[in-house]
Steps between C-alpha positions, in 0.01 A plus 500: 500500500507639142523871435175679416469819297219755491327554169438860391225571243582697185364844420201468268434682175401865516227610259222758514339243726782472752570170677763531771641253748625710791827449682493204733604716792162674516289262708147506642474342847167426670500452877215360706547736792222350710183309429333817373760683289729442201776756441669549162861615468720590205866401530754660268828324559719747312428780745401260782170687505215349702168674450151413620268526200160399636313334784190281463236404756145372516382839374684434173420130468194402709490133597870435433599565861573372763797334333771270636721455193554620143657340194589643159384281211567510127373818340590692818176386660522537877301225672387575856427224755350477848642298792351176362670563162165571339519745211328826596574698185726563202659832419705585192789745472431762232838643390348797316327620818770355729222365722320182594147458371236231549535211255169351389649215297463674163851522346387746233551514124847503343369741234368740765679802643590317823593173327445149635635395839728195483329296768476210255730562199446307178801265492436411134637840395835448324679775694409321824583153370852620426547653844674323788284706737185314395638152447853386582523668842138597550450306819840580653594855406186720508339549839145487362505154336173326412594187697540707817163664449333166430623335819431809707134468408496123555663498844333808647593539867685165522835680463614841618660564161609327179815538291637344180855381424590337166136420428440336839238651731566512876276601789599614850322424826637521855864389479444278195549555128291265286552412134168502312599423139771340289723707270233500227249661736288187539362418846690241701333170576343538843490879472833598657820387667720657764787670320670676791458546876634810678461410870347773718415724206176688442498535122281790397577595139715414199635668187707380204817696425597598143803269524321177591481485880191526720500711816268393783416730790527351849315701765626276783870569441484841323687377194452402137580144396663465158405181316586366155489175307808281476461184290124525547509531880422814700800632695523783754823699538624840618186650661468878503532639853470875530408735788232660280301175489241472779216247473529491120196387306427592138787567261551566130781573252512786256604430142836661575567251780421703812310320776228668707392328822197591711583499872222425747688719749646832387847463649635720357304487171159367402648383170861389455690554176781265400716561194703203379854510363666223302802357683753266343280454191300234685315657795267792556554667838257745665569859594240680711373837382280754672158343546150644496323633807124492553427735790678270744283195425595172338386364165308186409607440142672650196457455125695639206358593160681388187672784308248667273479692177198627317378630166426870473373715215318826431180302547574466870722808548387783266761752398453850650633844413738638762490850637803725449598444865464123484677484162826626654650665192327289233270690265177367355531165676234245597603193696397200706746311722451127464759386751730651763694385808206604714304213344702185420819594321839522670628785284318526166235756408280435197273769358298563186578852377339717235595849379258709298606695189760757604589303813863480604749434777812719536841333475613357835672194650464269803793411730333197658249364247485313170207526259351313206219636282308277258322716240140398433344786300602826332840653427753708694842655461711340774842611622684227687866540584698643212249452218137564409249291310138502388329208676168323440307179576727202561801709604657448841705774665746407775651770724769404755598714797649845428391486134325821398166461324198705396228484238213676325192373317509515120184564302142547614438157657562388861826321582462199730760269656545245777768613744707281731729645766744345746573745780747530787786348302827571681867491407 
């Protein structure tokens, strides 16, 4: 089997309107705890932090519950289904609020403050035409491919779940895996063919890995079958057997390659977490991590949001003057924090800062932080390290650890800059 590598998105441009793609290790996990509740968690891999962010019930989204399964679609739209696989509602993850909200089908306006949701992106745009994510590997790499969505709607409750490998769509039912399309995504003559039989299995859910395998939950044997295509044929090898798996059902991968599995029986965890390590440059092997507990009960399903960034400006986050206590040694400062680790970032803090005339910050240094300031308006005298300089719009000041720095406003106009910080840097 060929080696697969994870793709990591690049950091976007930083302007007054800030667009940021957060670190892949900050994930949003949605768990269908029971037929009447969805629980949202934030997972920060760097600190192995697992934090419950919110819980949603019929009081939040009337008519969506009772629910039997959930599935994350393109645009981070969470589709909710009943036991007959009928759609009961669609919710969308709002990264700015870090919450689910009801999705009414209106994606919004790209010129508006919230932008346009990419439920149906325009593939004629040149920056999408040149991207492998929308064309070359669109039906094999991303989990939210259009072919998968199309056949999910067409087949309804015929299959427990659907997955895509190298453009081919497969459906699971009982102990059978059926192939539904050819490699171009076109329906097979006759509708389907048996691609694989796993005798005695009760196949309950499937998820594509970032390296080109599909994992299928088997509630009858408490394991995950690993399947992949070899010369166009579906092959099963090296199933995942782990004591944390108990009546597994729904499962989903994060962008960083961690697998979350909903267990129908909480023994010992309602949701299992499996981190995969590359072995011998050809195989990915699982390593169990501490799972998630839900008050001793099992879980029905799990869905993972794609990593998110968002556009912020003074229009959405007005700048505010800080009190002397909140300013912490800065004088004449107004500020708004656009981004911090408490939201989506792993380590960066981004703030818009303004000092009034006469404003200043005494000379100091940071032992565990680096800073960048991008000057937008006004002028200041800036000491950084062993020199000083008058700075103005277009200048960028970089301050590494242990480098002394301080500044004062020059003239009678406010001095404004965009500040980026990376904290908790260690030797």
